[in-house]
C-alpha positions as CSV (number, residue, x, y, z in Angstrom):
1,M,-64.9,50.9,26.6
2,L,-65.3,47.2,25.9
3,G,-65.9,47.8,22.2
4,G,-62.5,49.6,21.8
5,V,-60.7,46.7,23.5
6,L,-62.4,44.2,21.3
7,E,-61.6,46.2,18.2
8,K,-57.9,46.4,19.2
9,A,-57.9,42.6,19.9
10,G,-59.5,41.9,16.5
11,K,-57.0,44.0,14.6
12,F,-54.1,42.3,16.4
13,L,-55.5,38.8,15.7
14,G,-56.2,39.8,12.1
15,G,-52.5,39.6,11.4
16,F,-52.6,35.9,12.3
17,Q,-55.7,35.1,10.2
18,V,-54.1,32.5,7.9
19,I,-52.4,30.7,10.8
20,I,-55.6,30.6,12.8
21,G,-57.5,29.5,9.8
22,I,-55.1,26.6,9.1
23,I,-55.3,25.5,12.8
24,M,-59.1,25.7,12.8
25,M,-59.4,23.6,9.6
26,I,-57.0,21.0,11.0
27,L,-58.8,20.8,14.3
28,G,-62.2,20.8,12.5
29,L,-61.1,17.8,10.3
30,L,-59.8,15.9,13.3
31,G,-63.2,16.3,15.0
32,I,-65.4,16.5,11.9
33,F,-68.0,14.1,13.4
34,S,-68.8,16.5,16.3
35,L,-70.5,19.9,16.3
36,Q,-67.4,21.6,17.5
37,G,-65.4,20.0,14.6
38,I,-67.9,21.1,12.0
39,V,-68.0,24.7,13.3
40,A,-64.2,24.8,13.5
41,F,-63.9,23.6,9.9
42,L,-66.4,26.3,8.7
43,V,-64.6,29.0,10.6
44,G,-61.3,27.9,9.1
45,V,-62.7,28.0,5.6
46,I,-64.0,31.5,6.2
47,L,-60.6,32.7,7.5
48,L,-58.7,31.1,4.6
49,T,-61.0,32.3,1.8
50,G,-58.4,34.8,0.5
51,A,-55.6,32.3,0.7
52,F,-57.2,29.4,-1.2
53,H,-56.0,30.6,-4.6
54,V,-52.6,29.0,-3.9
55,V,-54.1,25.5,-3.6
56,P,-53.7,23.8,-7.0
57,G,-56.9,22.3,-8.5
58,L,-59.2,22.7,-5.5
59,G,-58.4,26.4,-4.7
60,K,-61.0,27.9,-7.0
61,Y,-63.8,25.8,-5.6
62,L,-62.6,26.3,-2.0
63,E,-62.5,30.0,-2.6
64,K,-66.1,30.0,-4.0
65,F,-67.3,28.0,-1.0
66,G,-65.5,30.3,1.4
67,T,-67.0,33.4,-0.3
68,W,-70.5,31.8,0.0
69,L,-69.9,31.0,3.7
70,G,-68.7,34.6,4.2
71,G,-72.3,35.7,3.9
72,F,-73.1,33.7,7.1
73,Q,-69.9,34.7,8.9
74,T,-71.7,36.6,11.7
75,I,-74.0,33.7,12.4
76,I,-71.2,31.2,12.2
77,G,-69.0,33.4,14.4
78,V,-71.7,33.7,17.1
79,V,-72.3,29.9,17.0
80,A,-68.5,29.3,17.2
81,I,-68.3,31.5,20.3
82,I,-71.2,29.9,22.0
83,I,-69.9,26.4,21.2
84,G,-66.4,27.3,22.3
85,I,-67.7,28.6,25.7
86,L,-69.9,25.5,26.2
87,G,-66.8,23.4,25.4
88,L,-64.9,25.1,28.1
89,L,-67.6,24.3,30.8
């Protein structure tokens, strides 16, 4: 039951991946000296990996970094959820 709802939500939010990634990178850069800021920046990089090719000069390196981080996306995602929940408390 819950898995189906989460899967539908994930598919819906997938359409906004680039927008969410940009927002996460900006918020991460604004709070880069906090744990929440660092995790937000990493999540933004993972979400934008496929879009980095349009950035002149740095795009190639950002895409490689995002691909490397993608190997840790589950761990980073779980940490992001935990830190997000703790931030709300």
